[in-house]
C-alpha positions in Angstrom: 4.9 -7.6 21.3 3.4 -7.2 24.8 3.2 -3.7 24.4 1.3 -4.1 21.1 -1.1 -6.7 22.4 -2.2 -4.2 24.9 -3.2 -1.6 22.2 -5.9 -4.3 21.1 -9.0 -5.3 22.6 -9.3 -9.3 23.0 -12.0 -9.4 20.2 -9.7 -7.7 18.1 -6.7 -10.1 18.8 -9.1 -12.9 18.2 -10.0 -11.1 14.6 -6.1 -10.5 13.5 -5.0 -13.8 15.1 -4.5 -15.7 11.8 -2.4 -12.5 10.4 0.6 -14.1 11.4 2.4 -13.5 7.9 2.9 -11.3 5.2 1.0 -13.2 2.7 -1.8 -13.3 5.0 -1.9 -9.8 6.0 -2.3 -9.5 2.1 -4.4 -11.9 1.3 -7.0 -10.3 4.2 -6.4 -6.9 2.2 -7.5 -8.9 -1.1 -10.9 -10.1 0.7 -12.4 -6.7 1.7 -13.6 -4.1 -0.6 -11.8 -1.2 -1.5 -13.5 1.9 -0.1 -14.0 4.7 -2.3 -14.5 7.4 0.0 -12.2 10.1 0.5 -11.0 9.6 4.5 -8.6 7.7 6.1 -9.3 5.5 8.9 -7.2 3.7 11.6 -6.6 -0.2 11.6 -8.8 -0.2 14.5 -11.9 1.3 12.3 -11.1 -0.9 9.2 -11.5 -4.1 11.5 -14.8 -2.9 12.6 -16.0 -2.3 9.1 -13.4 -4.1 6.7 -13.0 -2.0 3.8 -10.1 -0.2 2.9 -8.6 2.3 0.1 -4.8 2.4 -0.7 -3.5 4.1 2.0 -5.8 2.7 4.6 -4.6 -1.0 3.5 -1.0 0.3 3.8 -1.7 1.6 7.3 -3.4 -1.8 8.2 -0.7 -3.7 6.6 2.2 -1.8 8.7 0.4 -2.7 12.0 0.1 -5.9 11.4 3.6 -6.4 10.3 4.5 -4.6 13.7 2.6 -7.3 15.5 4.5 -10.0 13.9 7.9 -8.7 14.4 8.5 -6.0 11.7 9.2 -2.4 11.3 5.5 -0.3 10.8 7.2 0.8 7.2 5.6 2.9 4.6 6.5 3.8 1.0 4.9 6.6 -1.0 5.0 6.1 -5.0 4.5 9.3 -7.1 2.8 9.3 -10.2 2.1 11.9 -12.8 -1.7 11.9 -14.2 -2.3 9.5 -11.9 -2.9 8.7 -8.2 0.0 8.0 -5.9 0.4 4.4 -4.4 1.4 3.9 -0.7 2.7 0.4 0.1 3.9 -1.2 3.4 7.3 -2.5 2.9 9.1 -5.1 4.9 12.2 -6.7 5.2 13.2 -10.4 5.6 16.9 -10.5 5.8 18.8 -8.4 3.4 15.5 -8.7 1.0 12.5 -6.2 0.4 9.2 -7.0 0.4 5.7 -5.2 0.3 1.8 -5.5 0.9 -0.7 -3.2 -0.8 -4.1 -2.5 -1.1 -5.4 -1.5 -5.0 -7.8 -1.5 -7.7 -5.2 -2.5 -10.0 -4.6 -6.1 -9.3 -0.7 -5.8 -9.9 0.2 -3.3 -7.4 -0.2 -5.3 -4.5 2.0 -7.7 -2.8 5.8 -8.1 -3.8 7.8 -11.2 -2.6 10.7 -10.0 -0.2 13.4 -10.6 -3.0 14.7 -7.4 -3.7 17.8 -6.1 -2.5 17.0 -2.5 -2.6 14.0 -0.2 -2.3 14.9 1.1 -5.8 14.6 -2.7 -7.1 11.1 -3.2 -5.2 9.8 -0.1 -6.8 10.7 -0.8 -10.4 9.0 -4.2 -10.0 5.7 -2.0 -10.0 7.1 0.2 -13.2 5.6 -1.7 -16.0 2.3 -2.4 -13.9 1.6 0.9 -12.9 -0.6 3.0 -15.5 -3.6 4.6 -15.7 -6.7 4.0 -17.8 -5.4 6.0 -20.9 -2.4 3.4 -21.1 0.1 5.6 -19.6 3.1 4.3 -17.6 2.8 6.8 -14.8 5.4 5.9 -12.0 7.9 8.5 -11.4 9.7 8.3 -8.1 9.1 6.8 -4.4 9.8 8.2 -1.1 12.1 7.7 1.4 10.4 5.0 4.0 8.3 6.1 6.6 8.2 4.6 10.2 5.0 4.8 11.6 6.3 5.1 15.5 7.0 8.3 15.2 2.8 8.5 15.2 2.5 6.4 18.2 1.7 9.6 20.6 -1.5 10.2 17.9 -2.3 6.4 18.6 -2.6 5.9 14.7 -3.5 2.0 15.1 -6.8 2.8 16.7 -7.7 6.3 16.8 -11.1 7.5 15.9 -9.4 10.5 14.2 -9.0 10.7 10.4 -5.2 10.3 9.5 -4.7 11.9 6.5 -1.8 14.4 8.1 0.4 11.0 7.7 -0.4 10.9 4.2 0.5 14.5 3.7 3.7 13.9 5.9 4.8 11.0 3.5 4.1 13.0 0.3 6.4 16.0 1.6 9.3 13.6 2.2 12.3 13.0 -0.1 11.5 11.5 -3.3 13.7 9.5 -5.3 13.6 10.1 -9.3 13.1 6.6 -11.9 14.0 7.8 -14.9 16.8 10.0 -15.9 16.0 12.7 -18.7 14.9 11.9 -22.1 13.4 8.3 -21.0 9.9 9.4 -20.2 9.4 10.3 -24.3 10.1 6.5 -25.3 7.7 4.7 -22.8 5.6 2.5 -24.7 1.8 2.7 -24.4 0.3 -0.3 -22.3 -0.9 -2.9 -23.9 -4.5 -3.4 -23.7 -4.9 -7.2 -22.7 -2.5 -6.1 -19.6 -4.7 -3.1 -19.0 -7.9 -5.3 -19.0 -6.2 -7.6 -16.9 -5.1 -5.2 -14.3 -8.8 -3.9 -13.7 -10.6 -7.0 -12.9 -10.7 -5.8 -9.4 -12.7 -2.3 -10.5 -14.7 -4.1 -12.9 -15.7 -6.4 -10.1 -16.7 -4.0 -7.5 -18.1 -1.4 -10.0 -15.6 1.2 -10.0 -14.4 0.7 -13.7 -16.6 -0.1 -16.8 -14.7 -1.0 -19.8 -15.3 0.1 -22.9 
């Protein structure tokens, strides 16, 4: 913890002092705008200019989780006809939870009540869909411990961190569906789709028909 405190400036430590639990980290990500720019900024840059997309939000959450005693772990969820989604995962006792940033309101926080990572990822399955009403989640990665990138100062660098995303997507992924299941998937109910897109509509990223 002392090592981590030295990473941040006094001003930054003051800004993040209230982020002392997973749900408070999630609430911070809920409150900041979605970043539509194709870039990948460090947690320090997010503190300086509070906005984040999915991957930036996961990096920020992992850094803040490590500040309060968790490992900085990311997990990638792979989808077809859709964007991947990256979350920061944490373990309390024997159970997994997650923090995320997304335009879709249903793809963010998960309570630490899941015995396995597969259970955790499956909690996203029915809520992971595109605007064509297709359920798109297909696999998930092994966890990536961001400490392996400490030499690249991933928490505070001015450099773009897209290389971490590339590394994550190339890791081993585990399929969620068995052969034949995909053709039987039902389209998403229009009311669930509309409810999930509240964030997109609010921020002007999607116009409902």
